[in-house]
C-alpha positions in Angstrom: -2.1 -11.5 -9.1 -0.4 -10.9 -12.5 2.7 -12.8 -13.2 5.8 -10.6 -13.5 8.4 -11.0 -16.2 12.0 -11.7 -15.0 13.0 -8.7 -17.1 11.0 -6.4 -15.0 13.8 -6.4 -12.4 17.3 -5.3 -13.2 20.3 -7.6 -12.9 21.5 -6.0 -9.7 18.2 -5.9 -7.9 18.7 -6.6 -4.2 17.8 -9.8 -2.6 15.6 -10.5 0.4 15.8 -14.0 1.9 12.7 -15.1 3.8 12.7 -18.2 6.1 9.5 -19.9 7.2 9.4 -22.5 9.9 7.5 -25.7 10.2 4.4 -24.2 11.7 4.4 -21.3 9.1 4.2 -23.9 6.3 1.9 -26.5 7.7 -1.6 -25.1 6.7 -3.2 -23.4 3.7 -4.0 -20.3 5.7 -0.2 -20.0 6.6 0.7 -20.4 2.9 -1.7 -17.7 2.0 0.2 -15.4 4.6 3.4 -16.5 3.0 2.1 -15.6 -0.5 1.1 -12.0 0.7 4.5 -11.4 2.4 6.5 -12.8 -0.6 4.6 -10.7 -3.0 5.0 -7.6 -0.8 8.8 -8.1 -0.8 8.8 -8.4 -4.5 6.8 -5.2 -4.8 9.6 -3.5 -2.9 11.8 -4.1 -6.1 13.8 -7.1 -4.6 14.4 -10.5 -5.8 13.0 -13.1 -3.2 14.5 -16.3 -2.0 12.1 -18.3 0.2 13.8 -20.8 2.5 11.3 -23.4 4.3 11.5 -26.0 6.9 9.6 -29.3 6.7 6.0 -29.3 7.6 5.5 -29.4 11.6 6.3 -32.9 12.8 7.6 -34.3 9.5 11.3 -34.1 10.6 10.6 -36.1 13.7 8.6 -38.6 11.7 11.5 -39.0 9.3 13.7 -39.6 12.2 11.3 -42.4 13.4 11.4 -44.0 10.0 15.1 -44.1 10.1 14.9 -46.1 13.3 12.6 -48.7 12.1 14.5 -51.9 11.4 11.9 -53.6 9.1 11.4 -52.4 5.5 7.6 -52.8 5.9 7.5 -50.4 8.9 9.7 -48.0 7.1 7.4 -48.0 3.9 4.3 -47.5 6.1 5.9 -44.6 7.8 6.8 -43.1 4.5 3.1 -43.4 3.3 2.0 -41.7 6.4 4.4 -38.9 5.8 3.3 -38.7 2.1 -0.3 -38.5 3.2 0.4 -35.2 5.2 1.5 -33.7 2.0 -1.5 -35.2 -0.1 -3.9 -33.7 2.6 -2.4 -30.2 2.2 -2.5 -30.4 -1.6 -6.2 -31.2 -1.2 -6.8 -28.1 0.9 -4.8 -26.1 -1.7 -6.9 -27.6 -4.5 -3.7 -28.4 -6.4 -2.9 -31.2 -8.8 0.3 -33.2 -7.8 3.3 -31.1 -9.1 6.2 -33.1 -10.7 8.8 -31.8 -8.2 6.8 -33.2 -5.3 5.9 -36.4 -7.0 9.6 -37.0 -7.6 10.5 -36.4 -3.9 7.6 -38.7 -2.6 8.9 -41.4 -5.0 12.5 -40.9 -3.8 11.4 -41.1 -0.1 9.4 -44.4 -0.8 12.5 -45.9 -2.6 14.9 -44.9 0.4 12.4 -46.3 2.9 12.2 -49.6 1.1 15.9 -50.1 0.4 17.1 -49.0 3.7 20.9 -47.9 4.4 22.8 -50.7 2.9 23.7 -49.0 -0.3 24.5 -45.6 1.1 25.7 -46.4 4.6 23.7 -45.7 7.7 24.6 -41.9 8.3 24.5 -40.9 4.6 21.1 -42.8 4.4 19.7 -41.0 7.3 20.8 -37.6 6.0 19.3 -38.3 2.6 15.9 -39.5 4.3 15.7 -36.5 6.7 16.4 -34.1 3.9 13.2 -34.9 2.2 11.1 -33.1 4.7 12.3 -29.7 3.3 12.5 -31.1 -0.3 8.8 -31.8 -0.1 7.5 -28.8 1.6 9.4 -26.6 -0.8 8.1 -28.3 -3.8 4.6 -28.0 -2.5 5.1 -24.3 -1.8 6.6 -23.6 -5.3 3.4 -25.1 -6.8 1.1 -23.1 -4.5 2.7 -19.8 -5.1 3.0 -20.2 -8.9 -0.6 -21.4 -9.0 -1.6 -18.2 -7.0 -0.1 -15.9 -9.6 3.3 -15.5 -8.2 5.8 -17.4 -10.5 8.2 -19.2 -8.2 11.3 -21.2 -9.2 12.0 -24.4 -7.2 15.6 -24.3 -6.3 17.6 -27.3 -4.9 19.7 -25.8 -1.9 22.3 -28.7 -2.4 23.2 -27.0 -5.7 24.1 -23.8 -3.9 25.4 -24.6 -0.4 28.7 -26.5 -0.3 29.5 -28.1 3.0 33.1 -27.8 4.2 35.2 -30.4 6.1 36.5 -29.1 9.6 39.4 -30.4 11.7 38.5 -33.1 14.1 35.1 -33.8 12.6 33.9 -37.4 12.8 31.6 -39.0 10.1 28.4 -38.2 12.2 29.2 -34.5 12.5 30.2 -34.2 8.8 27.0 -35.6 7.6 24.3 -34.7 10.3 25.7 -31.4 11.6 27.7 -29.8 8.8 28.9 -26.2 8.1 28.9 -24.3 4.7 31.3 -22.0 3.0 29.7 -18.5 3.2 31.8 -16.2 1.0 29.8 -14.2 -1.3 29.2 -15.9 -4.6 28.6 -13.5 -7.6 28.2 -16.3 -10.0 25.2 -17.7 -8.0 23.7 -14.3 -7.9 24.1 -13.9 -11.6 22.8 -17.5 -12.3 19.6 -16.9 -10.3 19.0 -13.5 -11.6 18.9 -15.0 -15.0 16.2 -17.5 -14.0 13.6 -15.4 -12.3 12.5 -13.2 -9.5 11.1 -15.3 -6.8 12.6 -18.7 -5.7 11.9 -21.3 -3.1 14.5 -23.5 -1.6 15.1 -25.8 1.5 16.5 -25.1 4.8 18.6 -27.7 6.8 20.4 -29.3 3.8 23.6 -29.0 1.8 26.1 -31.1 -0.2 29.6 -32.2 0.7 32.6 -32.6 -1.8 31.7 -36.2 -2.4 28.2 -35.2 -3.6 26.4 -36.5 -0.6 23.5 -34.9 1.0 24.4 -33.6 4.4 22.3 -31.9 7.2 23.0 -28.6 9.0 22.0 -29.9 12.5 19.9 -28.2 14.9 18.5 -24.8 13.8 19.5 -25.8 10.3 16.8 -23.8 8.5 17.7 -20.6 10.1 21.2 -21.2 9.3 20.5 -22.0 5.7 18.6 -18.7 5.4 21.7 -16.9 6.7 24.1 -18.9 4.4 22.0 -17.8 1.4 21.9 -14.1 2.7 25.7 -14.1 3.0 26.2 -15.9 -0.4 23.9 -13.4 -2.3 24.9 -10.3 -0.1 21.3 -9.9 0.5 19.6 -6.5 1.5 18.3 -8.6 4.7 17.2 -12.0 6.0 13.9 -12.4 7.4 13.2 -15.3 9.9 9.4 -15.8 10.0 8.1 -17.6 12.9 5.2 -17.8 15.4 6.4 -14.9 17.5 7.1 -11.2 17.0 10.9 -11.6 17.7 13.2 -12.0 20.6 12.0 -10.8 24.1 13.8 -9.8 27.3 12.9 -13.2 28.8 10.9 -16.2 27.8 7.4 -14.9 27.5 5.9 -18.1 28.5 7.5 -17.7 31.9 7.4 -13.8 32.0 4.3 -12.2 30.3 5.7 -8.9 31.0 8.8 -9.6 28.9 9.5 -6.9 26.4 10.0 -7.1 22.7 13.6 -6.4 21.8 13.4 -4.1 18.8 17.2 -3.9 18.0 20.1 -6.1 18.8 23.6 -6.3 17.4 25.0 -9.7 16.2 26.9 -10.5 19.4 24.1 -9.7 21.8 21.6 -11.6 19.7 24.0 -14.6 19.7 24.5 -14.5 23.4 20.7 -14.5 24.0 20.1 -17.3 21.5 22.9 -19.6 23.0 21.9 -18.9 26.6 18.3 -20.1 26.3 16.1 -18.2 23.7 14.6 -20.7 21.3 13.3 -18.5 18.6 16.7 -18.1 16.8 19.6 -20.6 16.6 23.0 -18.9 17.3 24.7 -20.6 14.4 22.6 -18.5 12.1 24.1 -15.2 13.0 27.8 -15.9 12.3 27.6 -16.0 8.5 25.8 -12.6 8.4 28.5 -10.7 10.5 31.2 -10.2 7.8 28.9 -9.1 5.0 26.9 -7.1 7.6 23.6 -8.4 6.3 20.7 -7.4 8.8 18.4 -10.1 10.0 14.8 -9.6 11.0 12.6 -11.8 13.1 8.9 -11.4 12.4 5.7 -13.1 13.2 4.0 -14.8 10.2 0.4 -14.4 11.6 1.0 -10.7 12.7 3.3 -9.2 10.0 2.3 -5.7 11.0 4.5 -6.1 14.2 7.9 -4.5 14.0 9.7 -7.6 15.1 13.4 -7.8 16.1 16.2 -6.2 13.8 19.6 -7.7 14.3 22.6 -6.0 12.7 26.0 -4.4 13.2 26.5 -2.9 16.6 24.8 0.5 17.2 26.4 2.4 20.0 24.0 5.3 20.3 22.2 3.4 23.2 22.7 3.4 26.9 24.3 0.3 28.3 21.4 -2.0 29.3 20.7 -5.5 30.3 18.9 -6.8 27.2 17.5 -10.1 28.3 17.4 -12.7 31.1 17.4 -16.3 30.1 17.7 -19.6 31.6 18.9 -23.1 30.6 17.7 -26.1 32.4 19.4 -29.5 32.7 22.9 -28.2 33.2 25.5 -30.6 34.9 28.4 -29.3 36.8 31.6 -31.3 37.2 33.8 -30.0 40.1 37.3 -31.3 40.1 39.6 -30.6 43.1 43.2 -31.4 43.8 45.9 -29.6 45.7 48.3 -31.0 42.9 46.9 -28.8 40.3 48.2 -25.5 41.7 50.8 -24.3 39.4 51.0 -27.7 37.8 52.0 -27.3 34.1 49.7 -29.5 31.9 47.2 -30.3 34.5 44.2 -28.7 32.8 45.4 -30.2 29.5 45.2 -33.7 30.9 41.6 -33.0 32.5 40.2 -31.6 29.4 41.6 -34.4 27.4 39.1 -36.7 29.2 36.2 -34.5 28.2 37.4 -34.6 24.5 37.8 -38.5 24.8 34.1 -38.7 26.0 32.8 -36.3 23.3 31.7 -33.7 25.9 31.8 -30.0 25.1 32.4 -27.6 28.1 30.4 -24.5 28.5 31.1 -22.4 31.6 34.5 -22.7 33.4 35.3 -21.4 37.0 38.8 -21.9 38.6 40.5 -21.6 41.9 44.0 -22.6 43.1 42.8 -26.1 43.9 39.5 -26.4 42.0 38.1 -26.2 38.5 34.4 -26.5 38.0 32.9 -26.7 34.4 29.3 -26.8 33.2 28.0 -29.2 30.5 25.0 -28.0 28.5 22.5 -30.8 27.3 21.8 -28.9 24.1 25.5 -29.6 23.0 26.0 -32.8 24.7 24.5 -36.2 25.2 24.2 -36.1 28.9 23.0 -39.5 30.0 24.1 -41.1 33.2 26.5 -43.6 31.6 28.4 -40.9 29.8 28.7 -38.8 33.0 29.7 -41.8 35.1 32.4 -42.8 32.6 33.9 -39.2 32.6 33.9 -39.1 36.5 35.6 -42.5 36.6 38.4 -41.4 34.2 38.8 -37.9 36.0 39.1 -39.7 39.4 42.5 -40.9 38.2 43.8 -37.4 38.5 41.5 -35.4 40.9 38.6 -35.6 43.3 35.4 -35.4 41.3 31.9 -34.1 42.4 29.0 -34.1 39.9 26.2 -31.5 40.7 22.9 -31.9 38.9 20.2 -30.9 37.9 21.3 -27.3 37.8 20.2 -24.3 35.7 22.1 -21.4 34.2 20.6 -18.0 34.6 22.2 -15.4 32.3 22.0 -11.7 32.1 22.9 -10.5 28.5 23.8 -6.9 27.5 26.7 -5.1 25.9 28.9 -3.5 28.6 27.8 -5.8 31.4 30.7 -4.7 33.7 29.5 -1.1 33.5 26.1 -2.2 34.8 27.3 -4.1 37.9 26.6 -1.0 40.1 23.0 -1.2 39.3 22.4 -4.8 40.0 22.7 -4.8 43.8 19.2 -5.7 44.3 19.3 -8.6 41.7 22.5 -9.9 43.1 20.8 -9.9 46.6 18.3 -12.4 45.3 21.0 -14.9 44.5 22.5 -14.2 47.9 19.6 -16.2 49.3 20.2 -19.2 47.0 22.7 -22.1 46.5 24.8 -20.5 43.8 27.2 -23.2 42.4 29.1 -21.0 40.0 29.2 -17.2 38.6 30.7 -16.6 35.3 31.4 -13.1 33.8 32.2 -13.4 30.1 35.5 -12.2 28.8 33.5 -10.5 25.9 31.7 -8.3 28.6 28.4 -9.4 27.1 27.0 -11.8 29.9 26.9 -12.7 33.6 25.8 -16.2 34.3 24.6 -17.8 37.7 24.3 -21.5 38.0 21.9 -22.5 40.7 19.6 -25.5 41.5 17.2 -26.2 38.7 14.1 -26.2 41.1 14.2 -22.6 41.7 14.3 -21.2 38.2 10.7 -21.0 37.3 9.8 -18.9 40.2 13.0 -16.8 40.2 13.1 -15.8 36.6 9.9 -13.5 36.7 11.0 -11.9 39.9 14.6 -11.3 38.5 13.0 -9.6 35.4 11.0 -7.3 37.6 14.1 -6.4 39.6 16.1 -5.7 36.6 13.5 -3.1 35.4 13.0 -1.7 38.9 16.8 -1.2 39.2 17.1 0.7 35.8 19.4 -2.1 34.5 17.0 -3.3 32.0 16.2 0.1 30.3 12.7 -0.4 29.2 12.3 3.4 29.0 14.3 3.3 25.7 11.8 3.0 23.1 14.3 2.6 20.4 15.4 -0.7 21.9 12.4 -2.2 23.9 9.0 -2.6 22.4 5.7 -3.7 23.9 5.3 -6.5 26.3 4.3 -10.0 25.3 1.1 -9.5 27.3 0.3 -6.4 25.3 1.0 -8.1 21.9 -0.5 -11.5 22.5 -2.4 -11.5 25.8 -5.3 -9.4 27.1 -3.1 -6.3 27.4 -0.8 -4.9 30.1 -2.2 -4.3 33.6 -3.6 -0.7 33.2 -2.1 2.2 35.1 -4.3 3.8 37.7 -7.1 5.8 36.0 -5.5 9.2 37.0 -1.8 8.1 36.8 -1.0 9.8 33.6 -3.2 12.8 34.0 -0.5 15.1 32.6 -1.1 13.9 29.0 -4.8 15.1 29.1 -3.8 18.3 30.9 -1.0 19.2 28.5 -2.5 22.5 27.4 -3.1 23.5 31.0 0.5 22.6 31.9 2.1 24.4 29.0 0.1 27.5 30.0 1.3 27.1 33.6 4.9 26.8 32.4 4.5 29.9 30.1 3.9 32.0 33.3 7.1 30.7 35.1 9.5 27.8 35.6 10.5 25.7 37.5 7.0 24.9 38.9 5.5 22.0 40.9 2.0 21.1 39.7 -0.4 18.9 41.7 -3.4 17.1 40.4 -5.8 16.7 43.3 -8.1 14.0 41.4 -5.2 11.7 41.2 -4.6 12.1 45.1 -8.2 11.2 45.7 -8.0 8.3 43.2 -5.0 6.8 45.0 -6.7 7.3 48.4 -9.7 5.4 47.3 -7.5 2.5 46.0 -6.1 2.1 49.4 -9.5 2.4 51.2 -10.1 -0.9 49.3 -8.0 -2.6 52.0 -10.7 -4.0 54.0 -8.2 -5.4 56.7 -7.0 -2.0 57.5 -8.7 -0.2 60.2 -6.9 3.2 60.0 -4.9 4.9 57.3 -2.5 7.8 58.2 -0.9 9.9 55.5 3.0 10.3 55.9 2.9 14.0 55.8 6.7 14.3 55.0 6.0 13.2 51.4 4.2 16.5 50.6 2.9 19.1 52.9 0.9 21.2 50.6 -2.4 22.3 52.4 -4.6 21.4 49.5 -3.3 17.8 49.5 -3.8 17.5 53.4 -7.3 18.9 53.1 -8.1 16.4 50.2 -6.9 13.5 52.2 -8.7 14.5 55.4 -12.0 14.7 53.2 -11.1 11.1 52.2 -11.1 9.9 55.9 -7.3 9.8 56.3 -5.4 10.4 59.6 -1.8 12.0 59.5 1.6 10.7 60.5 4.0 13.5 61.2 7.7 13.5 62.2 8.3 16.9 63.5 6.4 19.6 65.4 6.3 21.7 62.1 4.5 18.9 60.3 2.0 18.6 63.1 1.3 22.3 63.1 0.9 22.3 59.3 -1.8 19.6 59.6 -3.5 21.1 62.5 -3.9 24.3 60.5 -5.3 22.7 57.4 -7.5 19.8 58.5 -10.4 19.3 61.1 -9.6 18.7 64.7 -11.2 15.1 64.3 -8.4 13.9 62.1 -6.2 11.5 64.0 -2.5 12.4 64.4 0.6 10.2 64.8 3.8 11.7 66.0 6.7 9.4 65.0 10.1 11.5 65.4 13.5 9.9 65.4 16.3 11.3 67.6 14.2 14.4 68.4 15.0 16.7 71.4 13.1 16.5 74.7 11.1 19.6 73.8 9.6 18.1 70.7 8.1 15.3 72.7 6.9 17.6 75.4 5.1 19.9 72.9 3.6 16.9 71.0 2.2 15.4 74.3 0.3 18.6 74.7 -1.6 18.0 71.5 -4.0 15.3 70.5 -1.1 13.3 68.9 -0.4 9.8 69.6 3.4 9.7 70.3 5.9 7.1 69.3 9.2 6.1 70.9 12.0 4.1 69.1 14.8 3.9 71.6 15.5 3.5 75.3 16.9 6.8 75.9 13.7 8.9 76.3 12.4 6.6 79.1 15.9 6.4 80.7 16.4 10.2 80.9 13.0 11.7 80.5 10.8 9.2 82.2 8.7 11.6 84.1 7.7 13.4 80.7 5.8 10.1 79.8 4.5 9.1 83.2 1.0 7.6 82.8 1.0 7.9 79.1 0.0 5.5 76.3 2.6 5.4 73.5 3.5 3.5 70.4 6.7 1.5 70.3 8.6 1.4 66.9 10.6 -1.8 66.8 13.4 -2.8 64.3 12.6 -6.2 62.9 16.2 -6.8 61.9 15.9 -6.1 58.1 15.4 -3.3 55.7 13.8 -3.2 52.3 13.4 -0.6 49.5 14.7 0.4 46.1 17.9 2.0 47.6 20.0 1.7 50.7 19.1 5.2 51.9 15.4 4.4 52.0 15.9 1.1 53.9 14.8 1.7 57.4 15.4 -1.5 59.2 18.4 -3.5 60.2 21.5 -2.6 62.2 22.6 -0.2 59.4 19.5 2.0 60.0 19.0 4.5 62.8 15.2 3.8 63.2 13.5 1.5 65.6 14.3 -0.2 68.9 16.2 -3.6 68.3 14.0 -6.6 69.3 16.4 -7.8 71.8 15.9 -4.4 73.8 12.2 -4.8 74.1 12.3 -6.3 77.5 14.5 -3.4 78.8 12.1 -1.0 77.3 9.2 -2.6 79.0 10.9 -2.6 82.4 11.5 1.1 81.9 7.9 1.6 81.0 6.6 -0.1 83.9 8.9 2.0 86.1 7.3 5.1 84.8 3.7 3.8 84.4 3.9 4.1 80.6 1.5 1.7 78.5 2.6 0.4 75.2 -0.6 0.5 73.4 0.7 0.2 69.9 3.6 -1.5 68.0 5.0 0.0 64.9 7.5 -1.2 62.2 8.4 0.4 58.9 11.3 -1.2 56.9 11.7 0.9 54.0 10.1 2.6 50.9 9.4 1.6 47.3 8.4 -1.9 48.1 6.3 -3.6 45.4 6.0 -7.0 47.1 2.7 -7.4 48.7 3.8 -10.3 50.9 6.1 -7.9 52.9 3.4 -6.3 54.8 1.8 -9.6 55.8 5.2 -10.6 57.2 5.6 -7.4 59.2 2.1 -7.8 60.5 2.6 -11.4 61.7 5.9 -10.4 63.5 4.3 -7.5 65.3 1.4 -9.6 66.3 3.6 -12.2 67.8 5.6 -9.6 69.7 2.2 -7.9 70.8 1.1 -11.3 72.5 4.3 -11.0 74.6 3.6 -7.5 75.7 0.0 -7.9 76.7 -1.1 -4.2 76.5 -1.1 -3.6 72.8 -4.4 -3.0 71.0 -3.1 -1.9 67.6 -0.4 -2.6 65.1 1.1 -0.1 62.6 2.8 -1.9 59.8 4.2 1.3 58.3 4.1 2.5 54.6 6.6 2.2 51.9 4.0 1.1 49.2 5.8 1.3 46.0 4.9 3.2 42.9 6.2 1.7 39.6 8.4 4.2 37.7 10.0 2.3 34.9 7.8 1.2 32.0 6.8 -2.4 32.3 7.3 -2.4 36.1 4.4 -4.4 37.8 2.3 -2.2 40.0 1.4 -3.2 43.5 -1.6 -5.5 43.6 -4.0 -3.8 46.2 -6.5 -6.8 46.0 -3.7 -9.3 46.7 -2.3 -7.0 49.5 -5.7 -7.2 51.2 -5.9 -10.8 50.9 -2.4 -11.2 52.5 -3.6 -8.9 55.3 -6.9 -10.5 55.9 -5.2 -13.8 56.2 -3.0 -12.5 59.0 -5.9 -10.6 60.7 -7.9 -13.8 60.9 -5.3 -15.3 63.1 -5.0 -12.1 65.3 -8.4 -10.5 65.4 -7.6 -8.8 68.7 -5.4 -6.1 67.2 -6.5 -3.1 65.0 -4.4 -2.7 61.9 -3.0 0.8 61.0 -0.9 1.8 57.9 0.8 5.1 57.1 1.4 5.4 53.2 2.9 8.5 51.7 4.5 8.3 48.3 1.8 5.9 47.0 -0.8 8.7 47.5 0.9 11.6 46.0 3.9 10.7 43.7 1.9 10.3 40.7 -0.2 13.4 41.5 2.8 15.9 41.0 5.0 16.9 38.1 8.0 19.4 38.0 8.0 21.7 35.0 11.2 23.2 33.7 12.7 24.8 30.6 15.5 23.8 28.3 18.3 26.3 28.8 21.1 24.9 26.4 22.7 21.7 25.1 26.4 20.5 25.0 28.2 17.6 23.3 31.1 15.9 25.0 32.6 12.9 23.4 29.7 10.5 22.8 27.4 12.2 25.3 24.8 14.9 24.8 23.9 17.1 27.7 20.4 18.8 27.9 20.4 21.6 30.4 17.3 22.7 32.3 16.5 25.7 34.4 16.2 23.7 37.5 18.1 20.6 39.0 18.9 18.9 42.2 17.8 22.1 44.2 14.2 21.3 43.3 14.3 17.6 42.8 17.1 15.8 44.8 15.8 12.3 44.5 17.9 11.2 41.5 21.1 12.5 43.1 20.2 11.2 46.8 18.6 7.8 45.8 19.5 7.0 42.3 15.7 7.4 41.7 14.3 7.2 38.2 11.8 9.7 37.0 10.2 9.8 33.7 11.2 12.9 31.7 9.0 14.2 28.9 9.4 17.0 26.3 5.9 18.5 26.7 6.5 20.9 24.0 7.3 18.0 21.6 5.1 15.3 23.0 4.2 13.9 19.4 7.7 14.0 17.9 9.8 10.9 17.6 12.4 10.3 20.3 15.6 10.2 18.4 18.1 11.8 20.8 19.9 10.3 23.8 20.4 12.9 26.4 21.8 13.4 29.8 19.3 15.7 31.4 21.0 18.0 33.9 20.3 21.2 35.8 22.3 24.5 36.6 23.5 23.4 40.0 27.4 23.5 40.5 27.6 19.9 41.4 28.5 16.8 39.3 25.6 15.0 40.9 23.2 17.5 39.4 21.7 15.0 37.0 18.0 14.5 36.7 18.1 11.6 34.2 20.7 9.6 32.4 20.7 8.2 28.8 17.1 9.5 28.2 15.6 8.9 24.7 13.9 12.1 23.8 12.8 14.2 20.8 15.5 16.7 19.5 15.0 19.6 22.0 15.2 23.4 21.5 16.0 26.2 23.9 12.7 27.1 25.8 10.9 23.8 25.4 8.9 22.8 28.5 10.1 19.6 30.1 8.1 17.6 32.5 9.6 15.4 35.2 7.0 12.9 36.3 6.2 11.4 39.8 7.4 14.5 41.5 4.5 14.8 44.0 6.3 13.0 46.7 9.7 14.1 48.2 10.1 16.9 45.7 9.2 20.3 46.9 9.6 19.1 50.6 13.3 18.3 50.0 14.1 21.3 47.8 16.6 23.9 48.8 18.1 27.3 47.9 21.4 25.8 47.1 23.5 27.9 45.0 20.9 30.7 46.0 18.7 29.5 43.3 14.9 30.3 43.7 12.7 27.4 44.8 10.0 26.1 42.4 6.5 27.5 42.9 3.6 25.2 43.5 0.3 25.1 41.5 -2.6 22.9 42.2 -5.2 21.6 39.6 -8.6 20.7 41.2 
């Protein structure tokens, strides 16, 4: 690399500030990465200021040195720290640079002399500052030796600490803050000296000339201070991860990279549990509007996270779910606090007296509960006990610990509450001590017992995606998952799930003939059928015909060995016309008239009852028959209240408490209950669900005595949102085999529908026109809720693709609507798509189930045709 002359850049060249953490500066290979990265930024035509932390472990070693009482032990500790730097110099094959030699000599002297001359806190600050002073001196030598002339800069000559009201000596010296007004003089002074500089994070100088530390996260904060002072083009935080994620990826491997955040959202995520960035470092950048990037030193090709001024061209979305452990709640109760002037002032004076900072606050007429965060407080038992003793003088005190705070972060949180019903239901099953919704509308926090967090967090992340509250479909906001970036890759979609990409030319040809049109891909139906046939515990699979009645699909499933579950005479007739007579039939109507049952009993169908009424009033019709009894197990599940088919709010199934009455009626008419059936809802992705239903039905069957098979229903979920975890068929089989081992006397039946056909079907439509209203853009199609009513009826989410512009960037945010005269005629809200044109072919995915079968002639619009691809 050829050295560059300072004159090669103009005086007003922009600045890029690059911060590298302890792991990024600890080895030769990491410094080689830094060299390439800095050189690439210089090649952009920018001056570069590199801010470094101490080598990994050195700051902790310096703290331990400060804790040693004997000069000899301090000197030994200083020698061990120096050796770390000697070793790295050897690997770099560098001679000792003067700047590093001076720093090592200073450290040895400070260790030998101790705190007497400077005072304990000032001495500690001076000692601990040497971690960054030494690593930056070593880095300057390496970069310059490698052909990139680099000036060593003492951060204390640039960062001036400011005194704050109520600061004590400890915070003034060990957790200081810096004035961040832009400094043109600093810019000009550095520009005259060179192009590439290296300096220290974590340290500054106060008015008396003493070295001060910037506290936890100080190196990130230093980079932000320099970015603000120099009005940098951007600040880059280089670390060992690609950026901020939607959850802690160590707990949630499916957590998605957050590609864009505004300052406020990023600060909330950082302050509520994310460790990759310290929240203090964002504040200095807001006023000068300097963007901040988080990047991976080892994977610089990854896009990382960009944090900057608010960008409003995005749908409201939960951006992250985070957790903080070790939270202590202090609950204070007194009837005397109600409308008592000054009561809270008296209470919080005690917190101030004990040096404790309050985080969350919840209040009622006779109770105030606050949380204490261990990252901001020293929460030992003595401190809490002393606080409680003082508070007991004015109120009743209860300390609740250990707790954890689970926080959902996203701009416009209040507007998302209607999508969070499934998430909130999870908290309903827990002991929730406090709920706090921030006044800035950026977060919603639940304080729960600490022990539940590790298992709860991944589950909540999945629920947020499934509910559409965490908008992983917006590629401008959400990047790949942690698993895809750093693991073995995301779980692959079923082999045929995205068949429409490979069949694009064929689909465009079909759309050219006419739209709207449903297109069904039979290889996908067969693939899904064979997936379910891996369930060794299941003795018979029936296809729920109501999902899609197309004869080609019925024939394909019959060829795969499936039986058929029908809910009306029309469905039975459609099946009988399309499949061989050997295919088993189930007839499972609900509130059907007498003649439906009479007709079904004349066919080969196995008939199901789910109420007392048929036996009470039409008992002779069923005399001597074997029937299936559908029971309500008292609860419902599913992605929307309208697909939950259990519990008192659902019209399906006989309540368990009425089983004895049903059996007495059955005995009266010589009716034999040969099967028990339960179906609690649709769109379920929890494999444990069917094991629970199986076990409950088996327990009931033992009471009845005549039962030979158990039908645990269907409702197997199909992931729709990007990143949503698919149902684990192997795990489902394990769960079912476990229950079957306990009840081997019963055959096991299932009746899947959507799982088999949803991915096999798409709806093709054409763009008609566009409209802008306020901040919204509407994209009109030539069909809507008349062809696909699921979004309007169930708030169902279907992927929408511009098939004509599949390879173009998705830069527009659309509300995708149809031509029906209803406000509910919306097929997709806030969809990130390429800029569309009239006539473009749009594809709506996962339309193979409950699409055509639920369509109508509403507004006297023609129904969509159906086309089959073999």
